[in-house]
C-alpha positions as CSV (number, residue, x, y, z in Angstrom):
1,M,43.9,21.8,-1.5
2,M,40.5,22.2,0.2
3,S,39.5,18.9,2.0
4,T,36.3,17.1,1.0
5,R,34.8,17.8,4.4
6,V,35.5,21.5,4.1
7,K,34.0,21.5,0.6
8,L,30.9,19.8,2.0
9,A,30.5,22.5,4.5
10,T,30.8,25.2,1.8
11,L,28.4,23.5,-0.5
12,A,25.8,22.9,2.3
13,A,26.0,26.5,3.3
14,S,25.0,27.6,-0.2
15,V,21.6,25.8,0.2
16,V,19.5,28.6,1.6
17,A,15.9,27.6,0.9
18,L,13.8,24.5,0.8
19,G,13.1,25.2,-2.9
20,T,16.8,25.0,-3.7
21,L,17.2,21.7,-1.9
22,A,14.1,20.2,-3.4
23,A,15.1,21.2,-6.9
24,G,18.5,19.6,-6.4
25,Y,17.3,16.4,-4.9
26,P,16.5,14.5,-8.1
27,V,20.0,15.3,-9.5
28,L,21.7,13.9,-6.4
29,S,19.5,10.8,-6.5
30,A,20.1,10.2,-10.2
31,R,23.9,9.9,-9.6
32,S,23.3,6.7,-7.7
33,T,24.0,3.6,-9.8
34,P,21.4,0.8,-9.6
35,T,22.6,-2.2,-7.7
36,P,23.5,-5.0,-10.1
37,A,21.3,-8.1,-9.8
38,S,24.4,-10.2,-8.9
39,A,24.8,-8.0,-5.7
40,V,21.2,-8.3,-4.5
41,N,20.8,-10.2,-1.3
42,R,17.2,-11.0,-0.6
43,S,18.0,-12.2,3.0
44,V,18.0,-8.7,4.3
45,T,15.5,-8.3,7.1
46,L,14.4,-5.6,9.6
47,H,14.3,-8.0,12.6
48,P,16.0,-6.4,15.6
49,G,19.7,-7.2,15.9
50,P,23.1,-5.5,16.1
51,R,22.9,-4.2,12.5
52,L,22.7,-0.9,10.8
53,L,20.0,-0.3,8.1
54,A,20.9,2.2,5.3
55,V,20.0,3.0,1.7
56,T,22.7,1.9,-0.7
57,D,22.2,3.0,-4.4
58,R,18.5,3.4,-3.7
59,H,18.2,-0.1,-2.1
60,V,17.7,-1.2,1.5
61,S,20.9,-2.6,2.9
62,T,22.3,-3.7,6.3
63,V,25.7,-4.1,7.8
64,S,27.0,-5.2,11.2
65,L,27.1,-2.4,13.7
66,T,30.3,-3.8,15.1
67,D,31.9,-4.0,11.6
68,P,30.2,-1.4,9.4
69,A,33.1,-1.6,6.9
70,G,32.5,-5.4,6.5
71,P,30.2,-7.3,4.2
72,R,27.1,-5.4,3.2
73,A,23.8,-7.2,2.4
74,V,21.7,-5.3,-0.2
75,S,18.1,-6.1,-0.9
76,D,16.0,-5.6,-4.0
77,R,13.7,-3.2,-2.2
78,E,14.1,0.2,-3.8
79,C,13.8,3.3,-1.5
80,L,15.0,6.9,-1.6
81,R,14.6,7.2,2.2
82,A,14.2,4.4,4.7
83,Y,14.0,3.8,8.5
84,A,13.0,0.9,10.8
85,A,12.4,0.1,14.4
86,A,10.9,-3.0,16.2
87,G,10.6,-4.9,13.0
88,T,8.6,-2.2,11.1
89,G,10.1,-0.3,8.3
90,V,9.1,2.8,6.2
91,C,10.3,3.2,2.6
92,L,9.8,6.3,0.5
93,A,9.8,4.8,-2.9
94,P,9.2,5.8,-6.5
95,S,5.9,4.5,-7.9
96,S,6.6,6.1,-11.3
97,P,9.3,8.5,-12.7
98,W,7.5,11.5,-11.1
99,S,5.4,10.0,-8.2
100,Y,6.2,8.5,-4.9
101,Q,4.7,6.3,-2.2
102,V,5.1,5.7,1.5
103,V,5.5,1.9,1.8
104,V,5.2,0.4,5.3
105,L,7.3,-2.8,5.5
106,D,7.2,-5.8,7.8
107,A,10.4,-7.3,9.2
108,D,10.9,-9.4,6.0
109,L,10.6,-6.3,3.8
110,R,7.1,-7.2,2.6
111,P,4.8,-4.2,1.9
112,V,1.8,-4.1,4.3
113,R,0.5,-0.6,3.4
114,R,1.1,1.9,0.6
115,L,0.2,5.6,0.6
116,D,0.6,7.9,-2.4
117,V,2.3,11.1,-1.3
118,P,2.9,14.4,-3.2
119,G,6.4,15.7,-3.9
120,L,10.0,14.5,-3.4
121,P,10.9,12.3,-0.5
122,N,13.0,13.9,2.2
123,R,12.6,12.5,5.7
124,A,11.3,9.2,7.1
125,R,10.9,7.9,10.7
126,V,9.4,5.0,12.7
127,S,8.7,5.3,16.4
128,A,10.7,3.0,18.7
129,S,7.7,0.7,19.2
130,G,7.2,0.4,15.4
131,R,3.7,1.7,15.7
132,M,4.0,5.2,14.2
133,V,5.4,5.9,10.8
134,S,6.1,9.5,9.6
135,W,7.4,11.1,6.4
136,T,8.2,14.5,4.9
137,T,8.2,15.5,1.2
138,F,9.0,18.6,-0.8
139,V,6.1,19.9,-2.8
140,G,5.7,22.7,-5.4
141,G,3.0,25.2,-6.2
142,D,2.3,26.9,-2.9
143,S,1.6,30.5,-3.8
144,Y,3.0,31.9,-0.5
145,T,6.5,30.7,-1.1
146,S,8.9,32.7,-3.3
147,S,10.6,29.5,-4.5
148,G,7.3,27.7,-5.2
149,F,8.4,24.8,-2.9
150,S,7.2,23.9,0.6
151,T,6.9,20.7,2.6
152,R,4.2,18.1,3.5
153,T,4.6,16.1,6.7
154,G,2.3,13.3,7.7
155,F,2.2,10.1,9.8
156,L,0.4,6.8,10.0
157,D,-0.7,4.9,13.1
158,T,-0.1,1.3,12.0
159,R,-2.2,-0.1,14.9
160,T,-5.4,1.8,14.0
161,G,-4.7,2.6,10.4
162,S,-5.5,6.3,10.8
163,V,-3.5,8.7,8.7
164,V,-2.6,12.4,9.1
165,A,-1.9,13.6,5.6
166,S,-0.4,16.9,6.8
167,L,0.5,18.4,10.1
168,E,-0.8,21.7,8.7
169,E,-4.2,20.3,9.8
170,F,-3.2,20.6,13.4
171,T,-3.9,23.5,15.8
172,V,-0.8,25.6,16.5
173,R,0.2,27.6,19.6
174,R,3.2,29.8,19.2
175,A,4.8,31.4,22.4
176,G,1.6,30.3,24.3
177,R,-0.9,31.9,21.9
178,P,-3.0,30.5,19.1
179,Y,-1.3,31.0,15.8
180,R,-2.4,30.7,12.2
181,S,-0.5,31.5,9.0
182,A,-0.7,30.3,5.4
183,D,3.1,29.9,5.3
184,V,3.4,27.3,8.1
185,N,5.5,24.3,7.1
186,F,6.5,21.2,9.1
187,W,9.3,18.6,8.7
188,G,11.3,16.0,10.5
189,V,9.0,14.2,13.0
190,T,10.3,12.1,15.9
191,F,8.0,10.3,18.3
192,A,8.3,9.8,22.0
193,G,7.9,6.5,23.7
194,D,4.2,6.8,24.3
195,D,3.6,7.0,20.5
196,N,1.5,10.1,21.0
197,V,3.9,13.0,21.9
198,F,6.1,14.0,19.0
199,Y,8.6,16.7,18.1
200,A,9.1,18.3,14.7
201,T,10.3,21.5,13.0
202,M,7.8,24.2,12.1
203,A,8.8,27.1,9.8
204,T,6.8,30.3,9.6
205,A,7.5,34.0,9.1
206,G,11.2,33.4,8.3
207,K,11.9,31.4,11.5
208,R,12.2,27.8,12.3
209,W,10.8,26.4,15.6
210,L,11.0,23.1,17.5
211,V,7.4,22.1,18.2
212,R,6.0,19.6,20.6
213,G,3.0,17.8,19.3
214,D,0.1,15.7,20.6
215,A,-1.2,13.3,18.0
216,A,-4.4,12.5,19.7
217,A,-5.3,16.2,20.5
218,R,-4.0,17.2,17.0
219,T,-2.1,20.2,18.4
220,V,1.5,21.5,18.3
221,E,3.2,24.1,20.4
222,T,6.5,25.9,19.9
223,V,9.3,25.0,22.3
224,R,12.5,26.7,21.0
225,E,13.7,28.6,17.9
226,N,16.4,27.5,15.5
227,V,15.9,23.7,15.9
228,E,15.5,21.6,12.7
229,C,15.1,17.9,12.1
230,P,14.9,16.7,15.7
231,S,15.7,13.1,16.7
232,L,14.7,11.9,20.1
233,S,17.3,10.0,22.2
234,P,16.5,6.4,23.3
235,D,15.8,7.6,26.8
236,G,13.6,10.5,25.7
237,T,15.7,13.2,27.4
238,R,17.6,14.7,24.5
239,L,17.0,15.8,20.9
240,A,19.7,15.7,18.3
241,F,19.1,18.4,15.7
242,K,20.7,20.6,13.1
243,E,21.1,24.2,14.3
244,A,21.6,27.0,11.7
245,V,24.8,28.9,12.3
246,D,23.9,32.3,13.7
247,A,20.3,31.3,12.9
248,D,21.1,31.7,9.2
249,P,20.7,28.5,7.1
250,A,22.9,30.2,4.4
251,R,25.8,29.7,6.8
252,G,25.1,26.0,7.2
253,W,24.1,23.8,10.1
254,R,25.8,22.5,13.2
255,L,24.8,19.1,14.4
256,S,23.9,19.6,18.1
257,V,22.0,18.0,21.0
258,L,19.3,19.7,23.1
259,D,18.8,18.6,26.8
260,L,15.0,18.7,27.1
261,R,15.2,19.2,30.9
262,T,17.5,22.2,30.9
263,M,17.0,23.4,27.3
264,R,20.8,23.6,27.0
265,A,22.2,22.8,23.5
266,T,25.6,21.2,23.0
267,A,27.3,21.2,19.6
268,T,28.9,18.0,18.5
269,A,32.5,17.9,17.2
270,E,31.2,17.6,13.6
271,R,32.2,20.8,11.9
272,A,30.8,20.0,8.4
273,S,27.3,21.3,7.7
274,V,24.9,18.5,8.4
275,D,21.7,18.7,6.4
276,D,20.1,15.5,7.8
277,Q,17.9,14.2,10.5
278,A,20.4,12.3,12.6
279,A,19.8,8.9,14.1
280,W,20.8,7.6,17.5
281,L,23.0,4.5,17.2
282,D,22.8,4.2,21.0
283,G,22.4,6.5,24.0
284,G,25.7,8.4,23.2
285,T,26.4,8.2,19.5
286,L,24.7,9.9,16.4
287,A,24.8,8.7,12.8
288,Y,24.0,11.0,9.9
289,T,24.6,11.5,6.2
290,L,27.2,13.8,4.6
291,R,27.5,14.2,0.8
292,Q,30.8,14.3,-1.1
293,D,31.3,17.2,-3.5
294,D,30.0,15.0,-6.4
295,G,26.8,14.3,-4.5
296,R,27.6,10.8,-3.3
297,P,26.5,10.1,0.3
298,D,28.5,8.6,3.2
299,V,27.3,7.8,6.7
300,W,29.3,9.3,9.6
301,S,29.0,9.0,13.4
302,V,30.0,11.3,16.2
303,P,29.6,11.3,20.1
304,A,26.4,13.1,21.1
305,D,28.1,15.0,24.0
306,G,30.7,16.8,21.9
307,S,33.5,14.8,23.4
308,G,35.0,13.1,20.4
309,P,35.7,13.6,16.6
310,P,33.4,12.3,13.8
311,R,34.4,9.1,12.0
312,L,33.4,7.6,8.7
313,L,31.0,4.8,9.3
314,L,29.7,3.6,5.9
315,R,30.7,4.7,2.4
316,G,28.2,5.1,-0.3
317,A,25.1,5.0,1.9
318,E,22.5,7.2,3.5
319,S,19.4,7.1,5.8
320,P,21.1,5.2,8.7
321,S,18.9,3.4,11.2
322,P,20.1,1.0,13.9
323,L,18.1,-2.2,14.1
324,T,18.9,-3.0,17.8
């Protein structure tokens, strides 16, 4: 019998376009069962501590990092994607059956800012300082895409209140030269420690690039091909990312780590196709979501240097984020 992890890899490899993934996302989300009122724990907080934040049945939850299989506290805060750092959280939440919001949360899960966003929630991040909040959604109706779906990625400076609605507003340099194209899409932002430099994925002309951005200058420049959903390490020297096998997303993705000084990529021991923006639990361990063949999510972890096998961290959860 084919194992669940092999089935996961096979299923993930069949997702060949953003439109396919976007169309399937509501189905996967609908399979979650709302958390019963009796299970709601309103004591969940985003204050720093040795805990792991995750989304459980569309609700913000936390568990102990040292005992992730132990008791899980589940809040009544509904999110499809969530992330937190330094006491600031971001929640991509439904505001109606067909519309969504970016909700910035304080450490006690109270909303401090709401932004309406188009499309279906996909990625969410908070910079290590808690200052910068970013998000990615799938949208429909762009005429240049054969599927009719593309992405919108933006970010908010919580200190100044300024909002970038879409990275498509930024000036692009590809291979050292100015570049413009109607088909440019961005997703998966991760901020450096200065809250200005960031990395993201840019897709154009059938290729996917790692880009390095400057928020103040409103520019991005390409760094390396075949890098998707980057996640910067705590020391700022490495990027976890998903790498399309043989540069072909139809064959699935390998969870890998890029050394920014040498530009050398190292594949982790995770062999299943990882369609996620991994989180760093610490300087040497990654956490990420894999879906079972019925669509239910689990959180797994794996050493970042390729030295050890993956292990199941948290059943029935997604969007992992350490609160340390």
